[in-house]
C-alpha positions in Angstrom: 62.3 -75.6 -2.4 60.9 -72.7 0.7 63.8 -71.0 0.5 63.3 -70.6 -3.0 59.5 -69.2 -2.4 60.9 -66.8 0.6 62.7 -65.4 -2.0 60.3 -64.7 -4.6 58.0 -63.4 -2.5 60.6 -60.6 -1.4 61.1 -59.9 -5.1 57.3 -59.5 -5.8 57.1 -57.6 -2.4 59.9 -55.2 -4.2 58.2 -54.9 -7.6 54.8 -53.6 -5.3 56.2 -51.0 -2.9 55.9 -48.5 -5.5 52.9 -49.1 -6.9 51.2 -49.1 -3.2 52.8 -45.2 -2.6 51.3 -44.1 -6.0 48.2 -45.2 -5.2 48.6 -43.6 -1.5 49.0 -39.9 -2.9 46.5 -40.6 -6.1 44.2 -40.7 -3.1 43.1 -37.0 -2.3 41.5 -34.6 -4.2 43.9 -32.7 -6.8 45.1 -28.9 -5.6 45.8 -28.2 -1.9 44.4 -28.8 1.0 41.8 -26.0 2.4 43.9 -24.5 5.1 42.7 -24.8 8.8 41.3 -21.5 10.0 43.6 -20.2 13.1 40.6 -18.9 14.6 36.9 -20.6 15.8 34.4 -17.4 15.4 31.6 -18.5 18.2 28.1 -16.3 18.4 28.2 -14.8 22.2 25.1 -12.4 22.1 22.3 -11.3 20.4 20.1 -8.4 21.0 16.3 -10.2 19.9 15.8 -13.1 21.6 14.3 -16.5 19.3 10.8 -15.9 19.3 10.8 -12.7 21.1 8.1 -10.0 20.6 9.1 -6.3 19.7 7.9 -3.1 19.7 8.4 -2.1 15.6 8.7 1.7 16.2 11.9 1.4 18.7 13.8 -1.6 17.3 15.9 -1.1 14.7 18.9 -3.1 15.0 19.7 -6.1 15.5 23.4 -7.0 17.1 25.2 -10.1 17.2 28.4 -10.2 18.9 31.1 -12.9 18.5 34.6 -14.1 20.7 36.3 -12.6 17.9 37.0 -9.8 15.9 34.8 -9.8 12.8 33.6 -7.9 9.2 31.2 -8.3 6.9 31.5 -9.7 3.2 28.3 -10.6 1.7 25.9 -7.9 1.0 23.1 -10.8 -0.2 24.2 -13.3 2.6 22.5 -11.5 5.1 18.6 -11.2 4.7 15.3 -10.2 6.2 12.2 -12.4 5.2 14.0 -12.7 2.4 15.1 -9.7 1.5 19.0 -8.4 1.4 19.7 -6.4 4.1 23.1 -3.5 4.0 24.5 -5.4 7.5 27.7 -3.5 8.8 30.6 -3.8 11.7 28.9 -1.7 15.2 30.3 1.3 16.0 31.4 0.4 19.2 33.0 -2.6 19.2 35.1 -4.8 16.4 33.6 -8.2 17.3 30.4 -7.3 16.8 28.0 -7.1 13.6 24.7 -4.7 13.6 21.8 -5.6 11.3 19.6 -3.0 10.5 16.2 -3.4 10.5 12.9 -1.3 9.7 9.5 -3.3 10.9 5.8 -2.7 10.8 4.0 -3.7 13.9 1.6 -7.1 13.7 4.1 -8.7 11.6 6.7 -12.1 11.3 9.9 -12.1 10.6 13.3 -14.1 10.4 16.6 -12.7 10.1 19.4 -15.0 8.2 22.7 -15.2 8.2 24.2 -17.0 5.8 27.7 -19.2 6.2 30.9 -17.1 4.9 28.3 -13.3 4.6 30.5 -12.8 8.2 34.4 -13.7 8.3 36.6 -13.1 11.3 39.0 -9.8 10.5 42.1 -12.0 10.7 41.7 -14.7 8.7 39.0 -14.4 6.2 38.7 -18.6 6.3 37.3 -18.5 9.8 33.4 -17.8 9.1 30.9 -17.2 11.7 28.4 -20.0 11.7 24.5 -19.6 10.1 22.2 -18.4 12.0 18.5 -17.8 12.0 16.6 -16.0 14.3 12.1 -15.3 14.2 10.8 -13.2 16.1 7.7 -11.0 15.6 6.2 -7.2 16.6 3.5 -6.0 19.0 0.5 -5.3 17.9 0.0 -1.4 16.2 -2.2 0.6 19.4 -4.4 2.7 17.7 -3.9 5.9 19.0 -6.6 8.3 20.0 -6.9 10.8 18.0 -6.1 14.8 18.8 -8.2 17.4 19.0 -9.6 18.9 15.4 -8.8 14.6 13.9 -11.9 12.9 14.9 -14.2 12.3 12.3 -16.9 15.3 11.0 -20.0 13.3 11.0 -19.1 9.6 11.9 -20.0 8.4 15.4 -19.9 4.6 15.4 -17.1 2.7 16.9 -15.1 1.3 13.4 -15.2 4.8 12.0 -13.4 6.3 14.7 -11.1 3.8 15.1 -10.2 3.9 11.0 -9.6 7.4 11.4 -7.5 7.1 14.6 -5.9 4.6 13.1 -4.8 6.3 9.9 -3.2 9.6 11.8 -1.4 7.0 13.7 0.3 6.3 10.8 0.3 9.2 8.7 3.4 10.9 7.7 5.1 7.1 8.9 3.3 4.8 6.7 1.3 4.7 3.6 -1.8 2.7 3.2 -1.6 0.9 0.0 -5.0 0.9 -1.7 -6.2 -0.7 -5.4 -9.2 -0.1 -7.0 -12.1 -2.8 -7.4 -12.6 -3.6 -11.2 -14.9 -1.8 -12.1 -17.7 -1.9 -9.3 -18.2 -4.5 -6.3 -15.4 -6.7 -6.3 -12.2 -7.2 -4.7 -10.3 -9.1 -7.5 -7.6 -7.1 -8.8 -6.8 -7.1 -4.7 -6.5 -11.2 -5.2 -4.5 -10.7 -8.6 -1.6 -7.8 -6.4 -1.5 -10.8 -3.6 -0.4 -13.5 -6.6 1.7 -11.1 -7.9 3.6 -10.1 -4.1 2.1 -12.3 -1.7 0.3 -9.8 0.2 -2.9 -8.2 -0.2 -3.5 -4.1 -0.7 -4.4 -2.7 3.2 -7.4 -1.2 1.4 -9.8 -1.9 -1.0 -12.0 0.8 -3.2 -15.2 0.4 -4.3 -17.3 1.8 -6.6 -21.3 2.9 -7.2 -21.1 3.6 -10.4 -24.0 1.4 -11.7 -26.0 1.1 -8.8 -29.0 3.3 -11.2 -28.7 -0.4 -12.8 -32.3 -1.5 -13.2 -32.8 -5.5 -11.5 -30.3 -7.7 -13.7 -28.6 -10.9 -13.5 -25.2 -9.4 -12.8 -24.7 -6.7 -10.2 -26.6 -6.9 -7.1 -25.0 -4.1 -4.5 -27.9 -5.0 -2.4 -25.6 -8.1 -1.8 -22.9 -6.7 0.4 -20.8 -10.1 0.5 -17.6 -8.8 -1.3 -17.2 -5.7 0.6 -18.1 -8.2 3.7 -15.9 -10.4 2.6 -13.0 -8.0 2.7 -13.8 -6.7 5.9 -14.0 -9.7 7.5 -10.3 -10.7 6.2 -8.7 -7.7 8.2 -9.1 -4.7 5.6 -10.0 -1.7 5.2 -12.3 -0.2 2.6 -12.9 2.5 0.5 -15.6 3.7 -1.3 -16.4 6.1 -4.3 -19.4 7.2 -6.5 -19.8 7.6 -10.2 -22.9 9.1 -9.7 -24.7 8.8 -13.1 -27.5 10.4 -14.5 -29.4 9.8 -17.6 -29.1 11.6 -21.2 -32.1 13.2 -21.2 -35.4 13.3 -19.3 -37.2 10.5 -20.9 -34.1 8.0 -20.8 -35.2 4.9 -18.8 -31.7 2.9 -18.1 -31.7 -0.3 -19.5 -30.5 -3.4 -17.7 -27.6 -3.5 -19.0 -25.9 -0.1 -17.8 -26.5 1.4 -20.9 -28.4 5.2 -20.5 -26.7 7.3 -18.1 -23.3 9.1 -18.6 -21.0 11.2 -16.2 -20.1 13.8 -18.6 -21.7 17.0 -19.4 -21.7 17.1 -23.2 -23.5 13.7 -23.3 -26.3 14.9 -21.0 -29.1 17.4 -20.4 -28.7 16.6 -16.9 -28.4 20.1 -15.1 -26.3 19.7 -11.2 -28.1 23.2 -10.4 -31.5 21.2 -11.2 -30.5 18.6 -8.7 -30.9 21.2 -5.9 -34.2 22.2 -7.1 -37.8 20.3 -5.8 -40.0 19.2 -8.2 -37.3 18.9 -11.1 -36.9 15.5 -12.4 -33.1 16.1 -12.2 -33.5 17.0 -8.3 -35.7 13.5 -8.5 -33.3 11.3 -10.1 -30.6 13.1 -7.4 -32.4 11.9 -4.4 -33.6 8.7 -5.9 -30.3 7.5 -6.5 -28.6 8.5 -3.1 -31.2 6.7 -1.4 -30.1 3.6 -3.0 -26.9 4.4 -2.0 -27.8 5.3 1.2 -29.3 1.5 1.8 -26.2 -0.2 1.2 -24.0 1.8 3.5 -27.0 1.1 6.7 -26.9 -2.6 5.5 -22.6 -2.0 6.1 -23.6 0.2 8.9 -25.6 -2.8 10.7 -22.8 -5.6 10.3 -19.6 -3.3 11.8 -18.6 -1.6 8.2 -17.1 1.8 8.1 -15.8 2.7 5.2 -13.5 6.0 3.3 -16.4 7.4 1.7 -15.5 9.8 -1.6 -18.2 11.3 -3.5 -18.2 14.3 -5.9 -14.2 13.7 -7.1 -12.3 15.9 -9.3 -15.4 18.2 -9.4 -13.4 21.2 -10.6 -12.0 19.7 -13.4 -10.4 22.0 -15.6 -12.9 25.1 -14.4 -10.0 27.1 -12.7 -7.8 27.2 -15.7 -6.5 31.5 -15.6 -7.3 31.4 -19.4 -10.6 30.6 -20.3 -11.5 28.8 -22.8 -13.9 26.4 -24.2 -12.2 23.3 -22.7 -11.8 24.6 -18.7 -14.6 22.9 -17.6 -15.4 20.3 -15.7 -15.3 16.7 -16.4 -18.3 15.5 -14.7 -21.6 17.0 -14.2 -21.2 17.8 -10.5 -19.0 20.5 -11.3 -20.1 21.8 -14.2 -22.4 24.3 -13.1 -19.9 26.0 -11.4 -18.0 26.2 -7.5 -21.1 27.2 -5.6 -23.5 24.4 -7.1 -21.0 22.1 -6.8 -20.3 22.8 -2.8 -24.4 22.9 -2.4 -24.7 19.3 -4.0 -21.7 18.0 -1.6 -23.5 19.0 1.6 -26.8 18.4 0.4 -25.6 14.8 0.0 -23.9 15.5 4.0 -26.9 16.3 5.4 -28.9 14.0 4.0 -27.4 10.9 4.4 -26.4 11.6 8.0 -31.0 12.7 8.0 -31.0 9.0 6.7 -28.7 7.1 9.9 -25.8 7.1 7.8 -22.4 7.3 11.0 -19.6 4.5 9.5 -18.1 7.7 6.6 -14.9 9.2 6.6 -15.8 11.8 4.0 -12.9 12.7 1.2 -12.9 15.5 -1.4 -10.4 15.3 -4.0 -9.4 18.5 -4.9 -7.3 19.6 -8.2 -4.4 21.6 -6.9 -3.4 23.7 -10.1 -4.0 20.9 -12.2 -0.3 20.4 -12.1 0.5 23.8 -12.6 0.4 26.6 -10.9 1.0 29.4 -13.9 -1.4 28.6 -15.5 -4.0 27.3 -13.0 -5.3 28.8 -10.3 -6.2 26.6 -6.4 -9.5 25.4 -6.5 -9.5 26.7 -2.6 -13.6 27.9 -3.8 -14.6 24.5 -4.9 -13.9 23.0 -1.1 -17.3 22.4 0.7 -15.4 22.8 4.1 -13.4 21.6 6.7 -16.8 20.5 8.7 -17.8 18.4 5.9 -14.9 16.6 4.6 -12.0 14.4 7.3 -9.4 13.9 4.5 -7.8 15.3 1.3 -6.9 13.4 -1.7 -5.5 14.3 -5.4 -5.3 11.8 -8.0 -2.7 11.5 -10.7 -1.2 9.9 -13.4 2.0 9.3 -14.9 3.8 11.7 -12.1 7.6 11.1 -11.6 8.6 11.5 -7.6 9.4 15.4 -7.7 6.0 15.8 -8.8 4.5 13.9 -6.1 6.3 15.5 -3.4 5.2 19.2 -5.3 1.5 17.9 -5.3 2.1 16.5 -1.2 3.9 19.8 -0.6 0.9 22.3 -2.1 -1.6 20.1 -0.8 -0.5 19.9 2.9 0.2 23.9 2.9 -3.3 24.5 1.3 -5.1 22.3 4.0 -3.0 22.3 7.4 -4.3 20.1 9.6 -6.2 17.6 7.2 -5.0 14.6 6.2 -3.6 14.1 2.5 -3.9 11.3 0.3 -3.4 9.9 -3.1 -7.1 9.5 -4.2 -6.1 7.4 -7.6 -2.4 7.1 -9.0 -1.3 4.8 -12.2 -0.4 5.0 -15.7 -0.8 8.0 -17.6 -0.7 6.5 -21.2 2.6 5.5 -22.0 4.1 6.8 -19.1 3.8 4.9 -15.9 3.6 6.2 -12.3 6.6 6.9 -9.8 7.5 3.7 -7.5 6.5 3.8 -3.8 9.9 3.6 -3.3 11.0 7.1 -4.7 8.4 9.2 -4.0 8.8 8.5 -0.4 12.0 9.2 -0.6 11.3 12.4 -2.2 9.2 12.9 0.8 5.6 12.8 -0.2 4.7 10.8 2.2 0.5 10.4 1.7 -1.3 9.0 3.8 -2.0 5.8 1.2 -2.3 5.4 -2.5 -5.1 4.0 -4.4 -4.2 2.3 -7.8 -6.8 2.3 -10.8 -7.6 -0.3 -12.7 -7.3 -1.3 -16.2 -4.7 0.7 -19.1 -3.7 2.5 -15.6 -3.2 -0.7 -13.4 0.3 -0.4 -12.4 2.5 -3.3 -13.7 4.0 -6.7 -11.7 7.0 -4.6 -10.8 5.5 -1.3 -9.3 3.5 -3.6 -6.7 6.7 -5.9 -5.9 8.4 -2.6 -5.6 5.5 -1.0 -3.2 4.2 -4.4 -1.0 8.5 -4.6 -0.2 8.7 -1.8 1.7 8.3 -1.4 5.7 6.9 1.7 5.3 4.0 0.5 2.9 1.0 -1.2 5.1 -0.3 -4.6 3.5 -3.6 -6.2 4.9 -1.8 -8.5 7.6 -0.5 -5.7 9.7 -3.3 -3.5 9.8 -4.8 -3.9 13.4 -8.3 -5.1 14.2 -10.2 -1.8 13.1 -13.9 -3.5 14.0 
């Protein structure tokens, strides 16, 4: 009986043995096993240490050195602050990879190399390990201005620091800026931050409604919107659409009605604004007093500002063939170049007399109105070097080549002055060139300021602008207080 039981167990084992082999052979995944790399890629060295603080100007590459010869195989696997960079093999040794860096001062950076982005040259299955490096750049050093680069009238430390900083960046970087949504706010700057993750470096406020009688919707004497921006580290720019009553008997309404900047809509004469005893003169100086009150509050708060009054003064007045339409489109230019310059100097001197010393004065040229074959240059309208710190140009719907032409012409005409984009944006259905294309073409504007409303540039435009290392954002500014 025992012998029969042993025989049966032996037969059962013979029956089950093929099944065991079948189960064993199916236990691994279908397909061939991954090959075992013939070499192990190990990081041996890096030119920037973890947590290091480096100089933005001189640190242009991160070199990673390995124990074996390597190559870059992924165009997206190596990033700097989330943006892919085009790394390449080191020119001196095949055992190293160079990662190009375009850095700005006072910024935190993270470099990431994904697994598989760098591999052995002899065995593509041998990948360099994942790599992450965090470091930061030193704060920018504000260089003292060279001779001729000091403010023409400003004497406060913040004003001197502001212009010195702008000169120190001029030609290598451009300052991002946006216009307030009409007047006394930074809503569009907040919007840009939401879209791009960064604030523009500069916000521009307009005294366009300073004339409005006491009301419940705007109060320029409350400098909170400007102080908020400045205290957060931003640069302040101010401009003034200088409105005048439509007639001597018009009383502006608390809703903002009854005024204009357009010559054809008012009896206000620019030449009379400089004649004592006229209603124009009374309005001119009365409105300047209102603005001065606010400027002195800003000055007392330690705030300096770019100041761009009487912009686009010449309008169409420099056309070679004169016609009914070849006039200035703002009242301050309508009575011609001489009156315009006298208005500028009158404001300059009056502000100085009242103790305003925190402004960088910006004059806006028409620069042939974009076409030197049909327009003369508006140099006759220029107030003079002793009254102007910076030259601006307003451009809408311009492509990169047009920006380059404008920049070169203005820089040549006003040698020794910084040149900026006073305004820019969309013109109807024509978009404004991307900052990357403008910069690449060689138009090295000191700053750019995007207008609001229908002229405001698209989200994609802003994303392009704010990701370039040569575009200065608010978080990258040094302490200008």
